[in-house]
N, C-alpha and C positions, 0 to 999 in steps of 0.2 A: 308602359309609363315612363316619364322622365324624374328626375330628382338628383340631388346630391346624396354622396356617399363618401364615408371616411374609411378608409382601408388601413390606414396607419398614423400615428400622433405627427401634428407639427403645425407650421403656420396656415395662414388662410389657403395656401396653396394645395393642401391636402383635401379640400373639399372638391370633390371629382362629380363633374356633372355628366351623368349618364344614363343610359336606357336601364331601366330597373324592373324586374319580374313584377308583374301585377300580383299582390299578395293573395294567397288562397285563403278563403275565410272558412274558420271553423264551425262545427254547428252552434256554438254559443259567441259566434262574433257576428259583427257586421262590418262591412266595406265602406269607408267612407272617402267621398271624393273631397279631398282638402280645398278650400277656398281661401284660408289665411291660418298662419302658424307665425307666434309672436317668439322673439328670441330671449334668451336668458343666458346669464354668465354660466350656466350649467353646460350650454352649448360650447363655450369657450373651453371648460375643463374637459369636456369629451374630446374635443379637437386635439388639444394640448397635451392631454394624458395628465394624471394624478400620480405622484407616486406611492407606490403601494396599493394602488388599487387598478384592477383590471377591468376593461370594457370590452364587450363582444362584438369586435371589429371583425369584418365590417359592419357598418352601421351607418343608418340613415338619421340625422340630428332631428330635432324639434320637438318640444315637449307640449307646448301649448297650440291646441288645434281646434279650428271649427271649419264646417264644411255640411256637406249633405250626403244622406244614406244613398249608397250606389248599389248595395247588395246586403241581403241578410241570411243570416245561417238558419238553420233547421230549428231552431229554439229562439229565435229572434224575430218572429214574423210578426210581432205587435207593432213593429216599425214601419212606416210608409218611405217606399222609394222617392227620393228627392227631399225628404224632411230634413230642415236645416238643423243641425245639432251641434253641441259643445262638447268635447273630450275631456273628460276628467284624466289628469297628468298622471296619477299613481295607479299602479295596477297590483292587486294582490288577489289572493285565492277566493275570499268572500266567505270562508266557510270555517277558517279556524277561529280559536279563542280570542286573538287579537282582532281579527276582523269583525266578529260577532259582537265585540265589547268597543266598537268604534275606534281601534286602535290600529288602523291599516297599516301603517309605517313599519309596525312591529311583527307583520305577517313574514315568514320565514321566505316566501317566495316574492317578496315585495319589489316592484321595479317601477321606473318611471319611463315613459315614451321619451324617446331620443337618448337614454341613458343604457337603458338595459335592454330595450327591443326597439325596432325601427319606428321612428318618428314622422313629423309633418314636413319636413323639407322634400316633398315629394306629391305627386298628383293623387295618391292614395294611400291610405294607410287602414291596416285591420285593428278591429277595435273590440275588445270584450264586451257585450252587452250592457253589463252593470256600469261600465264607463260611459254611457252615452247619456248626455244631459240635454235639457232643452236650452235652446238660446233665450235668454233674458228678453224681456218684452222691449220692444223698439230698439234692439242693437243690430247691427250689423256683422256679418263675420270678422271682419277686422277688429271690432270692438270687443266682441265675445272672447276671441283667441287672446285679447290681451289681459284676461281676467284670471284664469284658474290657478296656475301654478304660484303667482306672486299674491293674489288675495288670499289664497288658501294658507300660504306660507305665513302671511302676516297676520291673519286673524289667529292661527295657531300660536303665534309668538305672543301676541298680547292677550288674547281673550282666555287661552288654554293654559300655556306654559307661565307666563308672567302673572296672569289673573289681574290685569289692569281693571282698577275700581272708578267709579265716578268720582271725581274731583282730585284723582291724583295726578302728577305730573310726570311727565315723560319726555325723553330726550332721542330723538330719530335723527340716526346718521345717515350720510347721504341722499338726502332728499331726492334728487334727480332719477335715481335707481327706480326700477318698476317696483321692487317690493316695498321701499320707503315710500313712494308715491301712494301707494296702497295702505301702509301702515299710518300715514299721517291721518288719511280718510277714518281708518277703523279707530283709532285714537280718539277722534272726534266722536265719532258714532258711540263709543264706549263711554262717552262722558267725561273724558280728561279734562283737567282744569287748564293746565299750560302744556302745550304742544311745543317743544322747542326743537326745530329742524336746522340741521347743519347742510351747507352745500358751500361749493367753492367759489360761485359767481353769483354776483347780484341778480342777475336773470333768474336763476335756479331758486334763489332764497325768495324773489317775488312770486314764483310760480308755487313754491311751498306755500306760502300765505293764502293763496286762492284756494287752496285745498283744505285748508283749515288750520295750518299752524299759526300758534299765537306770537312766537318769537323765532328769530332766525339768527343763526351763527355762522361765521365763516371759520370752519374746522382747520383749513389751511394756515390761517394766522396764528394758530396755537392758543392755548388758555382758554379753550371752551369750558373746560371743566369747572373754572372759576367763575366764568360767566353765567354758567346754568346755575350755579349755587346762588349768584346774586339775583337773578332773576326769580329764583325761589325763595328770595327772602333769608338766604343763608341755609335753608333747610337741605337741599340737593333734591333730586328727582327720585320718585318712587321706582320707576322702571327706565333702562336704557335699553333701545331697540338697536341691534348693531348686527352687520355682516361684512364689516370691513377688516375686524381684527386687529392684530398686531399693537403698535403704539397707540392707536386709536381707542382699542378695547382696554390698554393698560390705564389712560387717563380717564376713560369713561367711569371706571370703578373709583375716581375721586369725585365723580358728581352724583354718586347715589347718595340717597338720604340714608340714616339707619335703617336696617331692614329692608333696603332697598334689594331689587332684582334686575341684574343684565341677563338679558336673553339675546343668544347668538345663533342665526342661521348660516353663516359662512364666514371665509375670510378672504374677501378677494384682494386685499393688500398683502397681508403677512398672515402665515398659517400659526405663528407662535407668538407667544405674549408673556413678559415676565410680571407676575402678580404677587403683591405684597400680601401674603397669608395672614399676618397679623391683621391688617385692615379687613380682611374677611371675616374671620372670626370674632375680632374685636366690634364691629359694627352689624354683625348678624347678616351679611350680605349673602345673596343666592346667585350663582352663575348658572345659567339653565342652557342647555343645548336644545335646538328645535329644528327638525327637518320635516318638511311638509306638513302634512294633517290628514283627517281623515275623510272620506267620502260624503259621511254623514256633515261634517263641518263645510265642506263645499257646500253642498245642497242648501246649508243655512245660509251661508254667506250670499249664495245668489239671489235670493229673496229680497236683498237690499238694493239689487240693480233694477228689479222689477218696480220698486218704490222710488227709485230715484236718490236713494240715501248714499249709495257708491255709485261710483263711475269709472270705467277704464281710462287710463291718462297714457295718451299715443302721441309720440313725437313725431313719429313719420311713417310711411308705408314705402315698400320697396318690392318690385317683383322678384319671385323666388329665384330668376337667374342672377340675381344681385346678391345673393346670400354672403358670399365672401366680403363684399363691401358693407353689407350691415353689421357682420362681425366685427369689422374694423371701428366701424362708429362704437360699438359697445366697448371694446378694447379701451378706445380714446376717450371713453366717458363723455361723448360729445353728444349726449341726448337728455332730456327731462321726460321720463315715462318710457314707453316702450316703441320698439321698431317692429313693426310687424309685416310679414311677408306675404304678398298676395300671390295666389297660384290661380293661373287662368285669367280669365277676364276679370280686371281691377274693379270694374263698374259692379260686377256682381258681387264682389268682396267689400265693398265701401259704399252700398247703397241706401243705408239707414243712417239718419244724423243721432248722434248721442244725446239721450234726454239731459237736460240741465240740471242743476242742484244749486240751491242758495248756497252763499259763502259767507261763513261768519268766523271770526271777527273781520271788521273791514281792514284793507290792507294798512290803512293809516294807524291802526291799533298795535299792528306787529312792530317789534323793534329789531334791527338787525346789528 
């Protein structure tokens, strides 16, 4: 089989297109013929390297995978060859106290496809049986691949870590990213009152409104914290949803209401921030870290795609052979939603339309 492998860290040039050994399937695994693999900032971190963190190189990147069953292990005979499937991106033992209490990311052996084991930038990938999920009703492989990591992350951030409640207000940064385009929809689903989305361009702000944002702000122009407080009649937002970090996170704390919660799943801009600790304890603020979520949470989220209440947001598709180009688009933030790689025949990967959902409020009701 063919695919991309990273043998050492660096720029796009370290993505090596080569012939790879077809994975050997263990008794509790299945072999998935990859049809689509979506990109994430995690792919860039794996490629570039992260100070203080080691990756098991050489490694095939790619965390969000959809495809067909090509081979089954001895204890995975309940699956049919050719069956379309979605792959849960997080891998854990399934038997420890953390896994049995639906806290999979706390499992001592927890890992992610494309970070800790070979992922989907290849024609085939070996997957534990417990990671095999059904493709939501009516979705193509491309659409399915655009779901699992970002929607699971956003759900865990808002529903679990921040505990967003109906009629609370939320500030969501970088609306054009995959996780934030998911976060806007989930905030709407959870009954948020005002969903304030930030983005650097007018086009991205309009697309955020189509997903459910009630207000939009240009964070590049500065002063978004004060504007968020104005939108909320001086109260501030109960929840800030962030993966940018740095100075954006510092300013976001000023946008929080008393007792507000800032939840952070990444630091794509800057890994450090200067925080006024007096404001944290005086206003009873909470700063919450969040990484991935449980398999049970992902299964719960997928139900909302069957009903059409959530939908994947895809900017474009490219063939697997253009993975370096796709990663550059991600680096340049030249996207709204996901870029998805198709593997093999693109007609097979893209053959089913996305179900539509109603958009409220109307675009004319949003302020930017």
